[in-house]
Biopython code that builds the backbone (N, CA, C, O; Angstrom):
import numpy as np
from Bio.PDB.StructureBuilder import StructureBuilder

atoms = [
    (1, "UNK", "N", (5.884, -12.737, -3.417)),
    (1, "UNK", "CA", (4.844, -12.097, -2.431)),
    (1, "UNK", "C", (3.596, -11.938, -3.836)),
    (1, "UNK", "O", (2.468, -12.416, -3.712)),
    (2, "UNK", "N", (4.004, -11.266, -5.004)),
    (2, "UNK", "CA", (3.076, -10.764, -5.945)),
    (2, "UNK", "C", (2.082, -12.037, -6.355)),
    (2, "UNK", "O", (0.862, -12.110, -6.206)),
    (3, "UNK", "N", (3.077, -13.098, -6.965)),
    (3, "UNK", "CA", (2.289, -14.475, -7.241)),
    (3, "UNK", "C", (1.210, -14.705, -6.477)),
    (3, "UNK", "O", (0.094, -14.858, -6.972)),
    (4, "UNK", "N", (1.470, -14.755, -5.071)),
    (4, "UNK", "CA", (0.804, -15.347, -3.763)),
    (4, "UNK", "C", (-0.390, -14.151, -3.693)),
    (4, "UNK", "O", (-1.492, -14.603, -3.382)),
    (5, "UNK", "N", (-0.348, -12.944, -3.892)),
    (5, "UNK", "CA", (-1.578, -11.905, -3.937)),
    (5, "UNK", "C", (-2.353, -12.286, -5.150)),
    (5, "UNK", "O", (-3.569, -12.455, -5.069)),
    (6, "UNK", "N", (-1.813, -12.406, -6.087)),
    (6, "UNK", "CA", (-2.468, -12.524, -7.565)),
    (6, "UNK", "C", (-3.381, -13.749, -7.235)),
    (6, "UNK", "O", (-4.532, -13.656, -7.659)),
    (7, "UNK", "N", (-3.096, -14.740, -6.633)),
    (7, "UNK", "CA", (-3.982, -16.114, -6.257)),
    (7, "UNK", "C", (-5.286, -15.621, -5.865)),
    (7, "UNK", "O", (-6.272, -16.269, -6.218)),
    (8, "UNK", "N", (-5.444, -14.453, -5.112)),
    (8, "UNK", "CA", (-6.613, -14.235, -4.216)),
    (8, "UNK", "C", (-7.810, -13.986, -5.190)),
    (8, "UNK", "O", (-7.522, -13.358, -6.209)),
    (9, "UNK", "N", (-8.887, -14.314, -5.062)),
    (9, "UNK", "CA", (-9.940, -14.109, -6.348)),
    (9, "UNK", "C", (-10.554, -12.565, -5.964)),
    (9, "UNK", "O", (-10.952, -12.295, -4.830)),
    (10, "UNK", "N", (-10.562, -11.677, -7.003)),
    (10, "UNK", "CA", (-10.882, -10.419, -6.856)),
    (10, "UNK", "C", (-9.698, -9.453, -7.073)),
    (10, "UNK", "O", (-9.871, -8.284, -7.418)),
    (11, "UNK", "N", (-8.627, -9.938, -6.877)),
    (11, "UNK", "CA", (-7.106, -9.123, -6.829)),
    (11, "UNK", "C", (-6.517, -9.214, -8.141)),
    (11, "UNK", "O", (-6.252, -10.284, -8.689)),
    (12, "UNK", "N", (-6.347, -8.238, -8.562)),
    (12, "UNK", "CA", (-5.630, -8.362, -10.018)),
    (12, "UNK", "C", (-4.347, -7.098, -9.712)),
    (12, "UNK", "O", (-4.570, -5.917, -9.444)),
    (13, "UNK", "N", (-3.307, -7.604, -9.815)),
    (13, "UNK", "CA", (-1.874, -6.963, -9.797)),
    (13, "UNK", "C", (-1.960, -5.993, -10.770)),
    (13, "UNK", "O", (-2.244, -6.324, -11.921)),
    (14, "UNK", "N", (-1.692, -4.481, -10.387)),
    (14, "UNK", "CA", (-1.689, -3.464, -11.384)),
    (14, "UNK", "C", (-0.244, -2.842, -11.504)),
    (14, "UNK", "O", (-0.029, -2.028, -12.402)),
    (15, "UNK", "N", (0.740, -3.201, -10.630)),
    (15, "UNK", "CA", (2.132, -2.460, -10.917)),
    (15, "UNK", "C", (2.862, -2.518, -9.370)),
    (15, "UNK", "O", (2.451, -2.587, -8.211)),
    (16, "UNK", "N", (3.967, -2.460, -9.935)),
    (16, "UNK", "CA", (5.184, -2.506, -8.680)),
    (16, "UNK", "C", (6.206, -1.584, -9.148)),
    (16, "UNK", "O", (6.410, -1.423, -10.351)),
    (17, "UNK", "N", (6.809, -1.019, -8.310)),
    (17, "UNK", "CA", (7.727, 0.108, -8.298)),
    (17, "UNK", "C", (8.884, -0.314, -7.194)),
    (17, "UNK", "O", (8.599, -0.941, -6.173)),
    (18, "UNK", "N", (10.182, 0.096, -7.516)),
    (18, "UNK", "CA", (11.066, 0.011, -6.358)),
    (18, "UNK", "C", (11.568, 1.185, -5.805)),
    (18, "UNK", "O", (12.194, 1.150, -4.746)),
    (19, "UNK", "N", (11.296, 2.551, -6.599)),
    (19, "UNK", "CA", (11.480, 3.787, -6.139)),
    (19, "UNK", "C", (10.276, 4.795, -6.206)),
    (19, "UNK", "O", (9.261, 4.562, -6.861)),
    (20, "UNK", "N", (10.455, 5.792, -5.564)),
    (20, "UNK", "CA", (9.717, 6.630, -5.553)),
    (20, "UNK", "C", (8.972, 7.343, -6.658)),
    (20, "UNK", "O", (7.762, 7.530, -6.785)),
    (21, "UNK", "N", (10.177, 7.762, -7.569)),
    (21, "UNK", "CA", (9.540, 8.558, -8.869)),
    (21, "UNK", "C", (8.701, 7.559, -9.528)),
    (21, "UNK", "O", (7.506, 7.747, -9.753)),
    (22, "UNK", "N", (9.454, 6.303, -9.890)),
    (22, "UNK", "CA", (8.576, 5.255, -10.554)),
    (22, "UNK", "C", (7.300, 4.964, -10.139)),
    (22, "UNK", "O", (6.359, 4.861, -10.925)),
    (23, "UNK", "N", (7.216, 4.829, -8.982)),
    (23, "UNK", "CA", (5.825, 4.452, -8.052)),
    (23, "UNK", "C", (5.074, 5.872, -8.493)),
    (23, "UNK", "O", (3.929, 5.561, -8.820)),
    (24, "UNK", "N", (5.223, 6.984, -8.600)),
    (24, "UNK", "CA", (4.478, 8.114, -8.605)),
    (24, "UNK", "C", (4.009, 8.121, -10.388)),
    (24, "UNK", "O", (2.871, 8.398, -10.767)),
    (25, "UNK", "N", (4.824, 7.862, -11.045)),
    (25, "UNK", "CA", (4.488, 7.392, -12.401)),
    (25, "UNK", "C", (3.330, 6.812, -12.842)),
    (25, "UNK", "O", (2.481, 7.195, -13.646)),
    (26, "UNK", "N", (3.500, 5.277, -11.814)),
    (26, "UNK", "CA", (2.621, 4.423, -12.201)),
    (26, "UNK", "C", (1.178, 4.347, -11.558)),
    (26, "UNK", "O", (0.221, 3.698, -11.980)),
    (27, "UNK", "N", (1.244, 5.190, -10.396)),
    (27, "UNK", "CA", (0.005, 5.521, -9.651)),
    (27, "UNK", "C", (-0.682, 6.118, -10.794)),
    (27, "UNK", "O", (-1.785, 5.766, -11.211)),
    (28, "UNK", "N", (0.095, 7.104, -11.295)),
    (28, "UNK", "CA", (-0.485, 8.373, -12.078)),
    (28, "UNK", "C", (-1.395, 7.665, -13.405)),
    (28, "UNK", "O", (-2.489, 8.029, -13.836)),
    (29, "UNK", "N", (-0.605, 6.637, -13.824)),
    (29, "UNK", "CA", (-0.753, 5.768, -15.199)),
    (29, "UNK", "C", (-2.050, 4.668, -14.839)),
    (29, "UNK", "O", (-2.770, 4.288, -15.762)),
    (30, "UNK", "N", (-2.228, 4.304, -13.754)),
    (30, "UNK", "CA", (-2.988, 3.034, -13.551)),
    (30, "UNK", "C", (-3.792, 3.230, -12.447)),
    (30, "UNK", "O", (-3.494, 3.552, -11.297)),
    (31, "UNK", "N", (-5.254, 2.899, -13.156)),
    (31, "UNK", "CA", (-6.075, 2.934, -11.557)),
    (31, "UNK", "C", (-5.989, 1.747, -11.001)),
    (31, "UNK", "O", (-5.741, 0.680, -11.563)),
    (32, "UNK", "N", (-6.276, 2.022, -9.470)),
    (32, "UNK", "CA", (-6.011, 0.896, -8.471)),
    (32, "UNK", "C", (-7.001, 1.036, -7.289)),
    (32, "UNK", "O", (-7.711, 2.041, -7.268)),
    (33, "UNK", "N", (-7.094, 0.249, -6.447)),
    (33, "UNK", "CA", (-8.011, 0.299, -5.320)),
    (33, "UNK", "C", (-7.423, 0.167, -3.994)),
    (33, "UNK", "O", (-7.996, 0.429, -2.936)),
    (34, "UNK", "N", (-6.156, -0.289, -4.147)),
    (34, "UNK", "CA", (-5.302, -0.890, -2.940)),
    (34, "UNK", "C", (-3.854, -0.378, -3.397)),
    (34, "UNK", "O", (-3.311, -0.637, -4.471)),
    (35, "UNK", "N", (-3.441, 0.256, -2.550)),
    (35, "UNK", "CA", (-1.908, 0.723, -2.652)),
    (35, "UNK", "C", (-1.322, 0.030, -1.334)),
    (35, "UNK", "O", (-1.711, 0.126, -0.170)),
    (36, "UNK", "N", (-0.191, -0.746, -1.922)),
    (36, "UNK", "CA", (0.555, -1.452, -0.767)),
    (36, "UNK", "C", (2.063, -1.053, -0.897)),
    (36, "UNK", "O", (2.799, -1.301, -1.852)),
    (37, "UNK", "N", (2.380, -0.372, 0.280)),
    (37, "UNK", "CA", (3.877, 0.390, 0.254)),
    (37, "UNK", "C", (4.732, -0.217, 1.285)),
    (37, "UNK", "O", (4.317, -1.049, 2.091)),
    (38, "UNK", "N", (5.762, 0.158, 1.242)),
    (38, "UNK", "CA", (6.938, -0.260, 1.949)),
    (38, "UNK", "C", (7.456, 1.066, 2.377)),
    (38, "UNK", "O", (7.469, 1.900, 1.472)),
    (39, "UNK", "N", (7.886, 1.464, 3.536)),
    (39, "UNK", "CA", (8.664, 2.686, 3.867)),
    (39, "UNK", "C", (9.890, 2.868, 3.434)),
    (39, "UNK", "O", (10.243, 4.042, 3.325)),
    (40, "UNK", "N", (10.947, 1.710, 3.044)),
    (40, "UNK", "CA", (11.948, 1.776, 2.520)),
    (40, "UNK", "C", (11.778, 1.360, 0.954)),
    (40, "UNK", "O", (11.217, 0.395, 0.436)),
    (41, "UNK", "N", (12.346, 2.253, 0.511)),
    (41, "UNK", "CA", (12.489, 2.143, -1.250)),
    (41, "UNK", "C", (13.831, 2.053, -1.230)),
    (41, "UNK", "O", (14.563, 2.156, -0.246)),
    (42, "UNK", "N", (14.229, 1.791, -2.739)),
    (42, "UNK", "CA", (15.359, 2.080, -3.253)),
    (42, "UNK", "C", (15.980, 3.386, -3.731)),
    (42, "UNK", "O", (17.175, 3.680, -3.689)),
    (43, "UNK", "N", (14.953, 4.132, -4.200)),
    (43, "UNK", "CA", (15.225, 5.438, -4.280)),
    (43, "UNK", "C", (13.716, 6.006, -3.556)),
    (43, "UNK", "O", (12.565, 5.611, -3.742)),
    (44, "UNK", "N", (14.351, 7.280, -2.511)),
    (44, "UNK", "CA", (13.013, 7.818, -1.790)),
    (44, "UNK", "C", (12.468, 6.681, -0.796)),
    (44, "UNK", "O", (12.980, 5.592, -0.535)),
    (45, "UNK", "N", (11.486, 7.156, -0.400)),
    (45, "UNK", "CA", (10.900, 6.480, 0.646)),
    (45, "UNK", "C", (9.366, 6.493, 0.744)),
    (45, "UNK", "O", (8.820, 7.377, 0.083)),
    (46, "UNK", "N", (8.526, 5.621, 1.494)),
    (46, "UNK", "CA", (7.115, 5.567, 1.165)),
    (46, "UNK", "C", (6.650, 6.747, 1.962)),
    (46, "UNK", "O", (5.742, 7.397, 1.444)),
    (47, "UNK", "N", (7.108, 7.152, 3.141)),
    (47, "UNK", "CA", (6.344, 8.255, 3.880)),
    (47, "UNK", "C", (6.401, 9.572, 2.913)),
    (47, "UNK", "O", (5.504, 10.411, 2.988)),
    (48, "UNK", "N", (7.412, 9.708, 2.069)),
    (48, "UNK", "CA", (7.666, 11.054, 1.030)),
    (48, "UNK", "C", (6.684, 10.853, -0.173)),
    (48, "UNK", "O", (6.164, 11.804, -0.757)),
    (49, "UNK", "N", (6.429, 9.288, -0.561)),
    (49, "UNK", "CA", (5.222, 9.494, -1.522)),
    (49, "UNK", "C", (3.988, 9.405, -1.197)),
    (49, "UNK", "O", (3.074, 9.653, -1.983)),
    (50, "UNK", "N", (3.784, 8.926, 0.373)),
    (50, "UNK", "CA", (2.632, 9.423, 0.679)),
    (50, "UNK", "C", (2.170, 10.997, 0.853)),
    (50, "UNK", "O", (1.009, 11.394, 0.750)),
    (51, "UNK", "N", (3.381, 11.848, 1.151)),
    (51, "UNK", "CA", (2.992, 12.704, 1.504)),
    (51, "UNK", "C", (2.783, 13.553, 0.129)),
    (51, "UNK", "O", (1.983, 14.473, -0.044)),
    (52, "UNK", "N", (3.612, 13.064, -0.706)),
    (52, "UNK", "CA", (3.327, 13.826, -2.198)),
    (52, "UNK", "C", (1.896, 13.283, -2.904)),
    (52, "UNK", "O", (1.435, 13.946, -3.833)),
    (53, "UNK", "N", (1.185, 12.038, -2.440)),
    (53, "UNK", "CA", (-0.067, 11.971, -2.878)),
    (53, "UNK", "C", (-1.024, 12.462, -1.994)),
    (53, "UNK", "O", (-2.209, 12.258, -2.258)),
    (54, "UNK", "N", (-0.683, 13.136, -0.891)),
    (54, "UNK", "CA", (-1.699, 13.541, -0.071)),
    (54, "UNK", "C", (-1.775, 15.095, -0.563)),
    (54, "UNK", "O", (-2.816, 15.721, -0.365)),
    (55, "UNK", "N", (-0.753, 15.658, -1.154)),
    (55, "UNK", "CA", (-0.640, 16.990, -1.636)),
    (55, "UNK", "C", (-1.107, 17.267, -3.221)),
    (55, "UNK", "O", (-1.209, 18.354, -3.788)),
    (56, "UNK", "N", (-1.359, 15.923, -3.748)),
    (56, "UNK", "CA", (-1.738, 15.864, -4.917)),
    (56, "UNK", "C", (-3.200, 16.567, -5.318)),
    (56, "UNK", "O", (-4.093, 16.070, -4.632)),
    (57, "UNK", "N", (-3.630, 17.465, -6.130)),
    (57, "UNK", "CA", (-4.948, 17.883, -6.097)),
    (57, "UNK", "C", (-5.860, 16.645, -6.568)),
    (57, "UNK", "O", (-7.054, 16.892, -6.400)),
    (58, "UNK", "N", (-5.638, 15.546, -7.042)),
    (58, "UNK", "CA", (-6.392, 14.464, -7.238)),
    (58, "UNK", "C", (-5.874, 13.112, -6.886)),
    (58, "UNK", "O", (-5.640, 12.172, -7.645)),
    (59, "UNK", "N", (-5.746, 13.186, -5.663)),
    (59, "UNK", "CA", (-5.244, 11.579, -4.831)),
    (59, "UNK", "C", (-6.041, 10.483, -5.149)),
    (59, "UNK", "O", (-7.263, 10.628, -5.132)),
    (60, "UNK", "N", (-5.601, 9.531, -5.402)),
    (60, "UNK", "CA", (-6.584, 8.187, -5.841)),
    (60, "UNK", "C", (-7.355, 8.026, -4.393)),
    (60, "UNK", "O", (-6.876, 8.228, -3.277)),
    (61, "UNK", "N", (-8.422, 7.688, -4.667)),
    (61, "UNK", "CA", (-9.440, 7.117, -3.634)),
    (61, "UNK", "C", (-9.183, 5.557, -3.371)),
    (61, "UNK", "O", (-9.927, 4.643, -3.725)),
    (62, "UNK", "N", (-8.097, 5.458, -2.749)),
    (62, "UNK", "CA", (-7.731, 3.861, -2.522)),
    (62, "UNK", "C", (-7.357, 3.649, -1.130)),
    (62, "UNK", "O", (-7.126, 4.555, -0.329)),
    (63, "UNK", "N", (-7.307, 2.281, -0.866)),
    (63, "UNK", "CA", (-7.068, 1.629, 0.648)),
    (63, "UNK", "C", (-5.525, 1.667, 0.364)),
    (63, "UNK", "O", (-4.888, 1.090, -0.517)),
    (64, "UNK", "N", (-5.109, 2.507, 1.354)),
    (64, "UNK", "CA", (-3.375, 2.611, 1.537)),
    (64, "UNK", "C", (-3.148, 1.663, 2.568)),
    (64, "UNK", "O", (-4.037, 1.531, 3.410)),
    (65, "UNK", "N", (-1.890, 0.831, 2.673)),
    (65, "UNK", "CA", (-1.437, -0.313, 3.410)),
    (65, "UNK", "C", (0.186, -0.204, 3.488)),
    (65, "UNK", "O", (0.903, -0.209, 2.486)),
    (66, "UNK", "N", (0.587, -0.122, 4.623)),
    (66, "UNK", "CA", (1.828, -0.058, 4.629)),
    (66, "UNK", "C", (2.359, -1.592, 5.162)),
    (66, "UNK", "O", (1.996, -2.083, 6.230)),
    (67, "UNK", "N", (3.014, -2.051, 4.487)),
    (67, "UNK", "CA", (3.912, -3.347, 4.809)),
    (67, "UNK", "C", (5.220, -3.286, 4.853)),
    (67, "UNK", "O", (5.888, -3.301, 3.819)),
    (68, "UNK", "N", (5.704, -3.217, 5.939)),
    (68, "UNK", "CA", (7.102, -3.042, 6.049)),
    (68, "UNK", "C", (7.682, -3.371, 7.176)),
    (68, "UNK", "O", (6.986, -3.584, 8.169)),
    (69, "UNK", "N", (8.987, -3.466, 7.219)),
    (69, "UNK", "CA", (9.639, -3.943, 8.764)),
    (69, "UNK", "C", (9.821, -2.928, 9.608)),
    (69, "UNK", "O", (10.399, -3.011, 10.691)),
    (70, "UNK", "N", (9.307, -1.898, 9.109)),
    (70, "UNK", "CA", (9.353, -0.532, 9.905)),
    (70, "UNK", "C", (7.837, 0.168, 10.324)),
    (70, "UNK", "O", (7.426, 1.181, 9.758)),
    (71, "UNK", "N", (7.104, -0.511, 11.367)),
    (71, "UNK", "CA", (5.890, -0.088, 11.715)),
    (71, "UNK", "C", (5.915, 0.257, 12.967)),
    (71, "UNK", "O", (5.056, -0.156, 13.747)),
    (72, "UNK", "N", (6.935, 1.088, 13.356)),
    (72, "UNK", "CA", (6.655, 1.876, 14.768)),
    (72, "UNK", "C", (5.663, 2.667, 14.850)),
    (72, "UNK", "O", (5.028, 2.894, 13.821)),
    (73, "UNK", "N", (5.279, 3.285, 16.086)),
    (73, "UNK", "CA", (4.403, 3.914, 16.158)),
    (73, "UNK", "C", (4.570, 5.582, 15.468)),
    (73, "UNK", "O", (3.704, 6.256, 14.909)),
    (74, "UNK", "N", (5.620, 5.826, 15.675)),
    (74, "UNK", "CA", (6.043, 7.205, 14.816)),
    (74, "UNK", "C", (5.691, 7.119, 13.412)),
    (74, "UNK", "O", (5.442, 8.192, 12.863)),
    (75, "UNK", "N", (5.601, 5.792, 12.543)),
    (75, "UNK", "CA", (5.227, 5.580, 11.247)),
    (75, "UNK", "C", (3.845, 5.529, 11.196)),
    (75, "UNK", "O", (3.165, 6.157, 10.385)),
    (76, "UNK", "N", (3.423, 4.789, 12.052)),
    (76, "UNK", "CA", (1.643, 4.689, 12.058)),
    (76, "UNK", "C", (1.255, 6.149, 12.185)),
    (76, "UNK", "O", (0.678, 6.760, 11.285)),
    (77, "UNK", "N", (1.580, 6.638, 13.271)),
    (77, "UNK", "CA", (1.081, 8.115, 13.135)),
    (77, "UNK", "C", (1.146, 9.267, 12.129)),
    (77, "UNK", "O", (0.474, 10.292, 12.016)),
    (78, "UNK", "N", (2.352, 8.681, 11.315)),
    (78, "UNK", "CA", (2.660, 9.687, 10.310)),
    (78, "UNK", "C", (1.687, 9.116, 8.859)),
    (78, "UNK", "O", (1.134, 9.874, 8.062)),
    (79, "UNK", "N", (1.674, 7.733, 8.808)),
    (79, "UNK", "CA", (0.986, 7.032, 7.788)),
    (79, "UNK", "C", (-0.575, 7.274, 7.962)),
    (79, "UNK", "O", (-1.362, 7.496, 7.042)),
    (80, "UNK", "N", (-0.863, 7.193, 9.258)),
    (80, "UNK", "CA", (-2.481, 7.797, 9.385)),
    (80, "UNK", "C", (-2.827, 8.913, 9.020)),
    (80, "UNK", "O", (-4.010, 9.090, 8.729)),
    (81, "UNK", "N", (-1.834, 10.043, 8.929)),
    (81, "UNK", "CA", (-2.053, 11.519, 8.677)),
    (81, "UNK", "C", (-2.311, 11.319, 7.179)),
    (81, "UNK", "O", (-3.309, 11.875, 6.723)),
    (82, "UNK", "N", (-1.539, 10.595, 6.354)),
    (82, "UNK", "CA", (-1.594, 10.695, 4.884)),
    (82, "UNK", "C", (-2.693, 9.441, 4.463)),
    (82, "UNK", "O", (-2.664, 8.928, 3.344)),
    (83, "UNK", "N", (-3.544, 9.079, 5.395)),
    (83, "UNK", "CA", (-4.602, 8.118, 4.846)),
    (83, "UNK", "C", (-4.247, 6.703, 5.055)),
    (83, "UNK", "O", (-5.171, 5.921, 4.827)),
    (84, "UNK", "N", (-3.058, 6.154, 5.458)),
    (84, "UNK", "CA", (-2.898, 4.733, 5.817)),
    (84, "UNK", "C", (-4.067, 4.184, 6.639)),
    (84, "UNK", "O", (-4.366, 4.622, 7.750)),
    (85, "UNK", "N", (-4.705, 3.187, 6.006)),
    (85, "UNK", "CA", (-5.607, 2.413, 7.004)),
    (85, "UNK", "C", (-5.172, 1.352, 7.905)),
    (85, "UNK", "O", (-5.668, 1.150, 9.013)),
    (86, "UNK", "N", (-4.013, 0.538, 7.262)),
    (86, "UNK", "CA", (-3.479, -0.665, 7.722)),
    (86, "UNK", "C", (-2.091, -0.719, 7.748)),
    (86, "UNK", "O", (-1.348, -0.285, 6.867)),
    (87, "UNK", "N", (-1.733, -1.309, 8.869)),
    (87, "UNK", "CA", (-0.002, -1.479, 8.894)),
    (87, "UNK", "C", (0.266, -2.954, 9.222)),
    (87, "UNK", "O", (-0.414, -3.528, 10.073)),
    (88, "UNK", "N", (1.210, -3.547, 8.583)),
    (88, "UNK", "CA", (1.419, -4.984, 8.358)),
    (88, "UNK", "C", (3.016, -5.067, 8.759)),
    (88, "UNK", "O", (3.825, -4.303, 8.231)),
    (89, "UNK", "N", (3.439, -6.132, 9.811)),
    (89, "UNK", "CA", (4.750, -6.099, 9.593)),
    (89, "UNK", "C", (5.387, -7.027, 8.671)),
    (89, "UNK", "O", (4.888, -8.153, 8.672)),
    (90, "UNK", "N", (6.402, -6.826, 7.855)),
    (90, "UNK", "CA", (6.629, -7.813, 6.741)),
    (90, "UNK", "C", (7.126, -9.202, 7.137)),
    (90, "UNK", "O", (6.816, -10.226, 6.529)),
    (91, "UNK", "N", (7.944, -9.152, 8.234)),
    (91, "UNK", "CA", (8.300, -10.364, 9.107)),
    (91, "UNK", "C", (7.800, -11.062, 9.677)),
    (91, "UNK", "O", (8.339, -12.063, 10.149)),
    (92, "UNK", "N", (6.294, -10.674, 9.851)),
    (92, "UNK", "CA", (5.286, -11.754, 10.652)),
    (92, "UNK", "C", (3.802, -11.592, 10.284)),
    (92, "UNK", "O", (3.073, -12.428, 10.817)),
    (93, "UNK", "N", (3.145, -10.610, 9.413)),
    (93, "UNK", "CA", (2.147, -10.524, 9.255)),
    (93, "UNK", "C", (1.526, -10.236, 7.791)),
    (93, "UNK", "O", (0.628, -9.465, 7.453)),
    (94, "UNK", "N", (2.479, -11.303, 6.897)),
    (94, "UNK", "CA", (1.914, -11.635, 5.731)),
    (94, "UNK", "C", (0.524, -12.005, 5.372)),
    (94, "UNK", "O", (-0.153, -11.504, 4.474)),
    (95, "UNK", "N", (0.128, -13.123, 6.344)),
    (95, "UNK", "CA", (-1.107, -13.784, 6.311)),
    (95, "UNK", "C", (-2.023, -12.727, 6.673)),
    (95, "UNK", "O", (-2.953, -12.407, 5.933)),
    (96, "UNK", "N", (-1.797, -12.178, 7.776)),
    (96, "UNK", "CA", (-2.976, -11.006, 7.889)),
    (96, "UNK", "C", (-2.960, -9.953, 6.556)),
    (96, "UNK", "O", (-4.009, -9.565, 6.040)),
    (97, "UNK", "N", (-2.059, -9.682, 6.234)),
    (97, "UNK", "CA", (-2.225, -8.683, 4.799)),
    (97, "UNK", "C", (-3.126, -9.749, 3.528)),
    (97, "UNK", "O", (-4.166, -9.434, 2.950)),
    (98, "UNK", "N", (-2.536, -10.712, 3.403)),
    (98, "UNK", "CA", (-3.320, -11.720, 2.381)),
    (98, "UNK", "C", (-5.127, -11.837, 2.850)),
    (98, "UNK", "O", (-6.047, -11.807, 2.032)),
    (99, "UNK", "N", (-5.275, -11.964, 4.272)),
    (99, "UNK", "CA", (-6.587, -12.182, 4.376)),
    (99, "UNK", "C", (-7.180, -11.123, 4.329)),
    (99, "UNK", "O", (-8.335, -11.287, 3.936)),
    (100, "UNK", "N", (-6.765, -9.441, 4.689)),
    (100, "UNK", "CA", (-7.402, -8.543, 4.129)),
    (100, "UNK", "C", (-7.544, -8.107, 2.996)),
    (100, "UNK", "O", (-8.367, -7.230, 2.733)),
    (101, "UNK", "N", (-6.607, -8.754, 1.962)),
    (101, "UNK", "CA", (-6.961, -8.124, 0.496)),
    (101, "UNK", "C", (-8.013, -9.394, -0.145)),
    (101, "UNK", "O", (-8.791, -9.320, -1.095)),
    (102, "UNK", "N", (-7.731, -10.479, 0.697)),
    (102, "UNK", "CA", (-9.222, -11.418, 0.143)),
    (102, "UNK", "C", (-10.700, -10.905, 0.485)),
    (102, "UNK", "O", (-11.675, -11.010, -0.258)),
    (103, "UNK", "N", (-10.662, -10.209, 2.024)),
    (103, "UNK", "CA", (-11.913, -9.703, 2.218)),
    (103, "UNK", "C", (-12.325, -8.646, 1.411)),
    (103, "UNK", "O", (-13.492, -8.607, 1.022)),
    (104, "UNK", "N", (-11.248, -7.491, 1.002)),
    (104, "UNK", "CA", (-11.534, -6.504, 0.186)),
    (104, "UNK", "C", (-11.770, -6.786, -1.498)),
    (104, "UNK", "O", (-12.444, -6.138, -2.299)),
    (105, "UNK", "N", (-10.919, -8.045, -1.706)),
    (105, "UNK", "CA", (-11.318, -8.626, -3.083)),
    (105, "UNK", "C", (-12.610, -9.171, -3.330)),
    (105, "UNK", "O", (-13.026, -9.185, -4.488)),
    (106, "UNK", "N", (-13.433, -9.708, -2.220)),
    (106, "UNK", "CA", (-14.737, -10.353, -2.538)),
    (106, "UNK", "C", (-15.711, -9.354, -1.708)),
    (106, "UNK", "O", (-16.774, -9.699, -1.193)),
    (107, "UNK", "N", (-15.202, -8.169, -1.678)),
    (107, "UNK", "CA", (-16.232, -7.051, -1.224)),
    (107, "UNK", "C", (-16.739, -7.381, 0.315)),
    (107, "UNK", "O", (-17.838, -6.965, 0.681)),
    (108, "UNK", "N", (-15.992, -8.057, 1.097)),
    (108, "UNK", "CA", (-16.489, -8.102, 2.307)),
    (108, "UNK", "C", (-16.050, -6.629, 3.189)),
    (108, "UNK", "O", (-15.070, -6.004, 2.785)),
    (109, "UNK", "N", (-16.720, -6.192, 4.236)),
    (109, "UNK", "CA", (-16.121, -5.129, 5.017)),
    (109, "UNK", "C", (-14.969, -5.476, 5.606)),
    (109, "UNK", "O", (-14.810, -6.552, 6.183)),
    (110, "UNK", "N", (-14.061, -4.543, 5.490)),
    (110, "UNK", "CA", (-12.689, -4.736, 6.145)),
    (110, "UNK", "C", (-12.676, -4.513, 7.548)),
    (110, "UNK", "O", (-13.563, -3.803, 8.023)),
    (111, "UNK", "N", (-11.658, -5.095, 8.412)),
    (111, "UNK", "CA", (-11.781, -4.714, 9.904)),
    (111, "UNK", "C", (-10.877, -3.741, 10.443)),
    (111, "UNK", "O", (-10.952, -3.419, 11.629)),
]
sb = StructureBuilder()
sb.init_structure("model")
sb.init_model(0)
sb.init_chain("A")
sb.init_seg("    ")
for serial, (resi, resn, name, xyz) in enumerate(atoms, 1):
    if name == "N":
        sb.init_residue(resn, " ", resi, " ")
    sb.init_atom(name, np.array(xyz, "f"), 0.0, 1.0, " ", f" {name:<3s}", serial, name[0])
structure = sb.get_structure()
């Protein structure tokens, strides 16, 4: 997935984390425009990560995307509460995620 997304013009990969604590360290250390996260992490979970970011005095001003197998309405509502703008199902919507990142990478308005 990372290799494919790196091929999109205007998109540069900033980092990857498998756990919540590692993700928070990387988010604090590296600037980014788009945060793509899964609800399920090896340590912690994406919703807890979003909650922590929302409570931060300086949350990153970024586009937040959930890319997960868990895109139920309950997760959508919770994600929206924490600033998630887009939800994609890992099993069937990778192309939609790629298209959105291509549009964001070239500065086109997102839908």
